[in-house]
Residue, then its C-alpha position, 0 to 999 in steps of 0.5 A: d710467453r712461456e705458455r704461449g710459446w714453443q712445447f718441446d717434449i722428450g720421453t723414453e722407456q728402456g726395458k731389460g728382461s723377457s716377454p713374449d712382446f718386449g724380448d729380452r731388451d727393448g726400447t720407445t722413444q718419442a719427441t715432440v716440437a710443438s709451435p707457439l699458439i696460433d689464434d691462441h687455439w692451434r699448434v702445429l706439431a713435429l713429431a718422432r718415434y723409435s721403438t725397438a726390441d730384441l726377440p728371440e727370431g732377431e731384432v725389429r724396429r718401429s719409426r715414424v715422423g710426421v706432423g700434426i695440428r692440435g687445437y684448444a677450445r673451453g674444456l676440449e683438447a683435440y689433435v690430428q696426425a699423420l706420421p708415414a713409416t720409415d722402416r722395412y717392416v710395415g711401411k704403413t703411414a699411422l692417421e691419428a685422431g683424438f680428443d680430451w674432453s672436460i665435460t664438467d668438474h667431474w666428468s671428462w671422456a678421451a679417446d684416440y684412434s690410429t690406423a697403425g696404432e702404437d700399442t701393436p705388440l713389436r713382435a707382430q710388427y716383426y711379422g709385418i702386421s699392423a692394427k688399427t686401435l681405438d681407445t677410449a675412457v671416462t673419467w668421475r671425479a667426486s673431488e681431487l680425492t676420489q676418482a673413478r676410471v672405465g677405459l676400452s679398447r679395441d684392436r683390429f689386427s691386419d691378420g684378422n685378430e680381433r681384440t677387445g680390452w677393458l680396465a677400470n680402476v678406483i683411487q682414494r686419498l687415504h692420507t694427506a699431510p704437508n707436502l705428502t699424500l698417500d693414494g690407496g685402490i683396485e684395478l680390474g682389467g681384461s681382453m678376449n682375442s678373436e683369434t688364436e695361434r698368431p705369433y704375438f701374444n693373443p690369449r682368448r680371454d684372460y683377466s686380472y685385478a690388482l690392488t694398489g698404493r701410490l707416495e708423492n712428496l716433495l722432497g725439497q724446493f727453493y723458490e721456482r725449483s722442486v724436486t718431488q718423489r713417487i712410488d707406485v705399487a700394485v700387487g695382485q692375480y692374473a688369469e688366462k683362459g687354459f693356464a693356471t691363474d698366478w700373482m702379478a706385481t708392479v713396483r715402480y720409484g721415480q723422481t720429477i725434477l723442476a729445475g726452473p720455471g718451464f723446465r722440467f724432467g724426470w726419471g723412474l726405475g720399474w718392475h714388473n712380473q706376471p706370467y705369459d702363456g703359463r711361464r713366469e716372466h719379468r721386466f725392469v723399466l728406466d723412463l726419463t722425461m724431458h718438457w720445456g714450455e708451459 
């Protein structure tokens, strides 16, 4: 009944630091309510998103509320949704569609398209700039121990700039013990912008690489209640055309708490540091999530 019934998700991410895109303070919250299954294959969604940033130029907001439809078939999940803007900055409805397709036991393919993507920097939003965004990724899993993923993105900004990005990673299980796993990997990425001198961060070319690690273990379990902790670390280098190459790092600690059947919530605290246009910036992030249903 919980699998077929109502589903509710809410997540928020609150950041503090100093960066070209996020400002000194920023926050993003999204809530989703999904109806019970209709004819075993469909759900109707109601969605709300709210993002804000405290930029040097002033405060900026991006808020949208809308509805959508999600469909399920064997190995395939797809959606379409429309989210009109309720803020005064861009006022553009985001029409979105995407899918997640498990082609075989080893291969999967996912894609998302939006006429006003949420990945558009809030600094661009402040100046009335939106972007049509397309993200796609192919994942190969040899088993639960080894995984490789390649993702591509294409953003067409309303100011004429076109951004192309890519991100690839390989993750390998290093150690398995009762209630504990340790994974290691490598991550490579980069981007290219057709235009420069825009009010948001848009380097002509940049790339990065990082060594990653993840430890996850079960802290405690009592029947259907459990607490799991997870530690993520990434250390590498970032290079931007026209500026010196320098180090970057990300650290996050979080917990997932299963409070009972169909009720799960989590929290995490992270820190990220890297240079932007040759100036080192940092950001602390607190994220909270809650899910009801299965």
